[in-house]
N, C-alpha and C positions, 0 to 999 in steps of 0.2 A: 456685212453678212458673214456669218460663220460658215466656213467651208466644210463639206462632207467628204472625207476620204474613205473609200470603201475597201475594207480589208478582205482579200480574196483567199485567205488561208484555208477556209473551210471548203471552198470549191476544189482546192488542190487535194485536200484530204479525201473528198469524194472520188476524184479522178484516180488517185493512187490506190484506192481500195480495189480497183479492177485491173490496174496495170496498163491501161490504155491511155487514150487522150480525150476522154469524155467525162466531164465537160472540158472543152478546150479553154485553157486559162487565158490565152491571148484574146480569143473572141469574147470571152466573158468580160475581160477588162475593157475592151473597146466598146462593148455593149453598155457597160456601166457608165462609161464616159458619155455615150450617146444619150443615156437615160437621165443624165444630170449630175453624176458624180463629179466633184471638183478635183479628185485625185484618187490614186490607187495605192493602197498600203500592202506590203508583203512583209512577213516576218520569218525568214528562213532560219531553221535551226540545224545544228550540226548533223543530226540523224536524217534530215531531209524528209521527215514524215509527212509534211504537207508541201510547202513551197520548196522547190529544188533550186540550187544555185543556177542551174541552166535556165530556169524559168525567168529569173531576174534579167538575164541578158536578152532573152526574147521579148520580154515586156518593154524593156528600155528602148528597143528599136522602134516600137510602134505607138507608144502612148502619146497623147496630145496634152494631157493634164499632168499634174505633179506626181512623180513617183516618190513614195516615202518608204525607205527600207528600215525596218526595225530589227534590232538584235543586240546581242551581247558582244561588245568589242574586245572581250578577253580572247575571243577566237580569232586568230590571225587570218583565217580564211574569210571571216566576215569583213574585216578591214579591207582586205584585198578586193572583195566583191564590191564594196561600196565605192572604193576609189576607181575601180575599173568601169563602173556604170554611171558615176556622176549623177546621182539622183538629185532632185530639188531639195530633199530633206533626208537626213539620217536621224533616227530616233534610237537612243542608246538605252537599253533595258538590262537590268541586272539579273537575268535569268540564270539559274543553275543548269548544269548539263543534264539533259533528260527531263527538265521540268515540263509538267503538263501544260501550264499556261502561266503568263506573268502574274505575280501576286504581291508585288511590293515595289516601291520606288527605291532610288539610290539613297544610301547614306552619304549625302553630299559633303558632310563634315569629315567623315572617316576617309572617304575616297577622293577628296578634293584634288590632291596632287595628281593622282592617276587620271581623273577626268580632265584636268587641264591639259595633260599631255595628249590624250586621245582627241579631245575636241580641237586642239590646235592643228592636228593632222588633217582633219576633215575641213576645217575652216580655211586652211591654206589652199585646199583644193577647190574652194568656192562652193562648198556644200553647206547649206543651212543645218544647224544642229539643234536637236531637241533632246532633253533627257527626262526619263520617267522619274516623277517625284511624288511622294505622298503629300497630302495637304497639311504639312507641319511647317510653321513659319520659319523655324530655325533651318530646316532643310531647304526651303525656298531661298532664304538669305544666302546660305552657303552655295547654292546653285549659281547665283549671280557671280560669285567669285571664280567660277570655273571657266567663264567666258562663253557659256552656251547662249545661243540666240533665243531659244524658247525652252519652256518646261512643258511636259505633258503630265497633267494631273491624273493620277491613277484613281479611277472612280468606282471601283468595286464596293468600297465601304459606303459610298453615297447610295449606290443602287440597292444594297442590302437594307439599309435603314429606310430608304424611300419606300420600298416594298412593304416594310413593316408599319407604314403609316406615320413615320417620323420625319416628315418632309423638311421642316425648318432646321432641326438639329442635324439632319443628314447633309444639307447643303452649306450650312454655316461655315465649316472649316474651309471649304472650297472657295467661297466668296472672299474670305479673308486672305487666302493664299493667292488668289488672282489679283487682288488689290496690291498685295505686297510685291508680287512678281512684276506687275506693270510699273510700280513705283521705282523698281530697280532696273527698268529698261528691258525686261524680257517679255517675249510674246507668250501667250497661253494656248496650249492645246489640251485636249482631254480624251480619255478613252478607257474602256473596259466596263462591260455590262450596261452601257447606255443603250436604251431601246425606245420604242414608240411610246411607252408609258411614262418614262421619266425624263426624256430628252428635252422637251419644251420647257419644263420647270427648271432644269439645270441651266439651260441657255438663258432664261430670264433672270436667274439669280446670280450667275457668275459673270462678272464684267470682263470685257476685253478678250472674249473667247474667239480665237482666230480659226481653230480647226478642231473637229472631232474625228476620230478614227473608229469606225464601227464595222465589225465583221460578223461575229457569231450570231447576234440577235438579228441582224439584217438578213443574213442568209437563211436563218430559220423562218423569219417572216415571209421571205420570198417563196418558200415552199407552198404557203397557203395563199399569198396575195399576188404572186408574180414578181419577177425581178424588177421590171420597169416601174410598176406601180409602187413597190416597196421603196425604191430609191426616192421616188417623188414624195412619198409619205414622210420619209425622214427629212427631206429638204424642207417640207412644210413645217415640221416641228421646229426647225432651226429658224424659220422666218417669223415665228410667233412672237 
């Protein structure tokens, strides 16, 4: 069964817009677990415009499921945050400073040596490592050489082409990338723009899918459908 990790960044954005603690992120994360989430994802950025570093420490104290911390390891503070909190998984994302949202995977060929060094730090601490990768076979092959445990397939391109009615061509590179990753001993995660419309098809066509991390679409759906109901709906898509 593919696991659902709920990204709560957007809830933090809502909270920060008023300067108080509503919604309460700790309660929201615990509720998400109770409603069926298999894990909680946070992606703190240097400007703390949504998840704050202090939030991560508070969440780590109370969560019962897996905590996944995403971020760019070029920020020393990010590395320190991960090591201090010992999440089940760290997902390394090549975000630029001030970037609105993640929009590409690592060039695992160009940054191979850098990634080996960073991944070694986290693995020595007993933390599972996943790295953001586009569905390009050469990048998947080079990812295996970094020592990462998993890759996270960046799925915006899939979602865009799926919405345009190009289902087969949209998913084909991801299917091939997943087969290649599995053959090289890596686990497969996926995330970005997956939603209730495209998730079931993606799950059916992409083999060995261990986890999806979904935030923006899930929180938007929750406004209309309710938080508990929405999490259950996403879980059902993964069960098809």
